[in-house]
N, C-alpha and C positions, 0 to 999 in steps of 0.2 A: 504496501499500499505504497503511496507516495504521498512525499510531504504537501505537494499541491495540492491534493486531491483532498486530502485532509484539511487545509485549511481553505479550500472551498465550501466545503461539506459544511463545516463551523460556522461560514457566513449563510449561506442560506438558512440555517436555523435560527441565527440572528436575525434575519431578517422576516422568518414566519412568526418569532414572538415577537415580534415589534409590529406586524399587522394585527395579530390578535390582540394585542393591547391596545389598539389602535381603535378595533372594533366593540370591544368592551365598554370601551371610553365616549366611543358618539353614538352604543345605546344609554350610557350614564347621563348624556348630555341631554336625547332626547326627551320629549314630555310624555307625560301618561299615555294618552291618546293618538299617538305615533306609535309606543310601542302595542298598545291592546291592537291595531290595528295590524300592526306586520303580524301580529299573532294569529290575529282571525283569518287572514291570509294563506297564512303556513298551515292554517289548521284545514281549509278548504283543498289546498293541494294534496295534502296527506289524503283526507276522503276520496280525493277524484282517481288520485291512484292507487287506492284501491277498488276501487270501483272498477276501474278499467282492467285493471289486474284481475279480477272477477267473472270479465266477460270471456265464452268463449269466442279463439278465434275464429274467424271468417272464411272458408273455403273457397276460392278461385269460384264463380261464378260465370257461367258462360251467358249470351243474352237472350238465349233460348229461356237458359231457367229462370232467369231474370222475370221473365214475361210470364213465367209459370209461378213466380212463388206466391206463398200466401198476401193475403193483404192485412190489412189492420182489422178488419173482422173474424179474420181466422176463414179466412176461404183459402181453398186452391184448386185451383179447374175447375171454376165451378161447382162444386164440390165443398158439403161439407167438411172441415177438416178434421179427420175424426184418430184416437189415441191406440187404436187396436193393430196390433202385433202382426194382426194378418193384412193388411190391408195394404194390397201392392202399390194403392195411388197414392198415400198417404205416408207411410211410412220407409225411413231411411235407415235405419241399424248401421249403425260406427262398425258392426262387425259382419255386415253383409257379404265383405268378400268371404273371409274367410268362412262361412257357412257354404256359402257358395261353393267354392273349392274343397269342401269336406264333404256335401252331396257327390259332388262330380267323383271324385275320387271314389266313392263307397260303390256311385253304380257304376262307375269301369272295373271296378273288383269282381262283382257279382257277375256284370256280362263280357264288354270289351273297352279299351280304347281306341278299336278303329271308328272312323268318321267321328272324330268328338275334338277337330281341330279347330272348327269357325267357335263351336263353344265355348272350348277352352280360351280360345283367343274372348269373345266378348265379355266370360268373366273376368279374364285379366283387365281388360279395359272399363270394366263399369265403374270404376272408380272414378273414372276420370268424367263420368256424365250422372250429374245430380238426379236425374230422374231418368234417369235411362237404366234398366235392369240387366239387360243383354242388347247390346248394339251387335246383334247378329251383321255380321258380313254378307249382306242380300240386295241383290239387284233391288227398287226397288222405285218408285213413282207415286204420285199423291193419288191418281186416280189405276182402277187394273182395268181391264176388260173382261166383261162376262165369261172371254174362254178362259180367264186364271181360273175360276171355279166352275165351270162349266158343271156339272153334275147337279153341284147344291146350288145353283139357280136357276136349275130347271124342277127339282125337287120344289124349291119354295115356290116358286111363281105357280107351281101347277097345284100347290095348295093353298093359294091366297085367299081363296073362298074361305077357305077354314078359319084358316086364323083371323079372320078379320071378323067370324062371325062368334070368334072366342073373345075376342076384344070386345066387339059389342054388349056383350053379355055384364062384361065384366065394368063397361065403361058407367053400364045406369046406374051402379051403384053410386053414382061421384052427384046423383040427383038426391039424395037420403042424407050424407054427411059430407066434410068440406075434404075429410083424405082417408079412402076405406081401406080396409087394412089390406096387406100386401103391398101396398103401393107408398113412392118413395117422393118426395118433395126434395131437387137439388133446388139448388141454391142462383139464383141469375140477376145480370144488374137489373132485368123489367122481363115481366110477365110473369107463367110457371110454367114450369116444367119437371113431369113426374114419369117415373120410371116402376115397371113392374116387371120383376125379376125370376126366373127359372131359374140361370146361373148367375148364380155372381160371384166372379173371382175364383172359378173352379167348383160351389161348391151348389149342387141344389137345393132349392126352396120347395120342399115338398108341400107344404102350402096351397104356395101358386101353382104350383105344377098341379095339384088335383080340380082347382081351376080351369085349367089351358090342357086336361088331359088328351086329347089329340096332336093342339101345339107340338107338345113334351115331346109327345112319341119322334114328331116328326124329325127332333133333333135327335135321336140314336136312329133316323135312316139317311144322316149325311154325312160321308163317308171324310169330310175334315172335318167336322165341327169339333175345337176345340173345348172339350168337356174334360181335365183330367187335370190340368194344372191351373195356376191364379192366373192366366192370361185371357183365361175363356169365360167369354160372360154370354145371356142369351137373355134379352128382353125385349117388353115393348116400352117405346118408347110417347109420350104425348106432348106438343107444346100446344100453349094457346097462342092466339093473336094476340102479336105483340112482343112475343117473348125475345130477346135474345143471349145465347150462348154464350159464358166467357172465354176467348180462344184459348186452348188446351191441345194438351199433346197424350198421347196413352207410353204406357213405359219399356215398350218395346215394338220390332219390324217383322217380330216370327208369324206376327197375325196378320191377316184381313179382315174388317172390318164391312160385313155384310147389311146394308139395309133396303128389308123389304118393304114397297109405299103402301101403308094400309088407307090412308086417309090424308092425298098433300094438295090441300088448296093453292093457288093463284098465291103470289108473294112470299111462297114459304124457301129457302137456299141455303145449301150448305156449299161452305168454301172451304176450300183443304189448300195447302202449301200453297193461298194468293189465288187457286183458280176458283172460279164458281159452278156448280151443279145445281140442278132442280131435281126433285125426285115423284117418281111417275108411278102411280097406283098398277098395285097386280106386279110392277120391275122392282128386279135388285138393282143399288148401286156398290159398287166395291173400292174400299179404299183404304189406304193405310194413315191409319190413324197417329202412327208416332210424328207424322207431321203436323206443325200448327194449324189445327182448324177451328173452326166455328158454324153454329147452325143457329135461322133468325124464322121466326115469321113472324113477315111485313104484313100477312092478311088482316081482312077485317073481321069483327066480333061471328057475324054472320055466316061465316065462311069456316067456322068451324075450327078443332085444334086436327094439329096435324100429327099424324102418325105413324111411328115405321115399329117395323118388327128385327131387330135388332140382332145379330149374331155374329161372332168372330170365328174364324173359317182359320186353317193352318196357311201358311204361304207358299203359294205352289212350290220352292227352290229348296223347302227344306225337309231335307231323305227324311226315310221312316224311319233311321237309327236314331237320328237327331230328333225326331217327335219323339219316342221316347223315353230318350234320354231325358229330353226335357219334362215331362210327363211325372219323371221320376225327382229331376233336381227341384221343381216347382211345383212341386204336390202340396195341396190347402195343408195348413197346419207346418208341413215339414221345416 
């Protein structure tokens, strides 16, 4: 240790001591009000640091995620935000990656890793998409042609009158009470949006199915209906005149959402990926609900509601082995 370094260190201590002494003297010279003001500011600063430290760090959010985020009323994607750990629309578990990997590994041990490349990639990348559980590497477009699911389209359109009759019987109950049993009201910026689920996120709703027995049996005849995992839904969707559904998008593109028009007044519109389309009675409209989309009924009160039968079908490019694996990995309650 050199003499010069010791002298420099001694000089630094002397300077620090003089600085502290000057600060203490300055405080003594201040009046009481100034000291109290400084003390209050110090307390507020400490309180602020404490609360900022308690906040959870905000993850990276994409533009689509911002558009989909919950608003001040606790709404998300036009649905009431729920706390159910089973809800694929609303729940984002921190351990989701590990859970999905575990399910995939368990499936591969029982069956095979063969053909699991895209599923493995989707699970690996899902953390980048806050509201996309499985961004599968699939060719996609806002709307699909009828040939993409020709068999399902033909079955549904052939049974249009059957589904319509069962809906009309159900809808008569609205004259007796505001919200009959089995129906759900979804939050919208304007108007009213009701849904009657036969299958909700892969779970059959027995009480509702008993009210629509023929429609429910039709689901079993659809070769590509998603009915065994959380991405599968089947319901009657009703929009009253003046209703606008908040822009939203679904959690995956492994499915094609099919709308069979039951009642389609003029002034009704579906917009998917910025492209508008209209429903037609007795006809199916196929689209990818992982695109940002919205629906509206701009007709008059005397026009009556817009009604569609909605069912989720497999994307045609999802192979049979992948469907089996996805049913296993995303089985309800797994």
